[in-house]
N, C-alpha and C positions, 0 to 999 in steps of 0.2 A: 399874269395868267391866273385864272380863278379855278378853284376846285369846289366840289360839293361836300357839305358836312351836315350831319344830323344836328338838329337844334339841341339835343341832349348833350352834345359834345362841345357846345359853344363855351368860350372863355372870354373874360374881360380882356380887352386888347386886340381881339380879332377884328380885322376889317372885313365887313360883310356886305353883301349885295342882296337886297330883298327884291325878288322878282314879283312884286305886287304893284297894282296901280297906286298912285299917290294918295288916294282917298281910303285905301284899304288898310292903312296903318297910321299910327299916331306920330311917327318920326318926321322930322323936317326934311330929311333926305332919304333916298332909298339905298344909298351906299354910304357907310360910315363905320368908324371904329367903335366897338362896344366899350363903354366906359363904366358900366355898373351892372350888378346882378339884376337890378330892376329892369333894365333894358332887355336882358335875356328872358326874364319872366314875362315881359310883355310880348316878346316874339313867340314864346311857347303858348301864351294865351290866344294868339291869333290863329292857332291851329296849324301853323306851318310845320311840316315834318323835317325839311332840310332847307338850307340856304347855300348860296355861293359865297365863298370867302377868298380873299387874296392874301396868301401867306407872306408875300413880299411887302405888303403894306401893313401887315399886322405887327403888333408889339406885344408878344406874349413871352413869358419865361416858363421854363419847365416846372418851376415850383409855384406857379400861379394856381390858386384854388379853383376848383370847378365851381362855377356859379350854380347855386341852388335856387329854386323858386322860394322867394321870401314872402313875408306878409305884406304884400303890395296891393294897393287898391286897383286891381285890374278888373274892369267890368266887361271885357270882351272875351269871347271864346267859350268853349264848353264848360260845363260844371256849374257850380253855384255862383250866382252873380250877387254879391253882397259887398257893400262898402266895409272895409276893415280899417277903422280909424281909432286912434287913441289920443288922449290928452298928453301934451308935453308936461311932465311934472313941474317944470320951471314956470309954467303958465297956468297951472291948475287953479290958482287963486281967483282967476277971472270968473269961474263958475259961481262963486259965492256972491258976485255982484248981480247975478241974474235972477235970484230967488224971488224978487218982487215983480218981475216981468212975466207976462203971459207967453206961452209957447206960440211961436209963429205958425199959423195953420198951414202955411205953404211947405213947411219942412216935413219930409216923410220919416219923421222920427217918433219914437214912443218914449214915454218916461220909463226909467229903470225901476 
């Protein structure tokens, strides 16, 4: 049996059902268990106010943290649409190998 829940109350481990067409969301399935805060952020970015969830299929604990919107590259939904990316410090050395190469004109980036 499923119940309705506001997307602001979603937690990792909840088994949810998105009542959207398959092309209206980026997930492989419309019914699945939430496994990360990034998935919750994506659902919020879709503009969905509430979803159905199945408590009996969910795996949540009372001490599970409430998922917050994180710094995720979500390009859908209302608000600013900007890629938010960072270099992994372990791979930052690779930038030094690019200094001799011209910027690819197909990239929508500017120099810092």
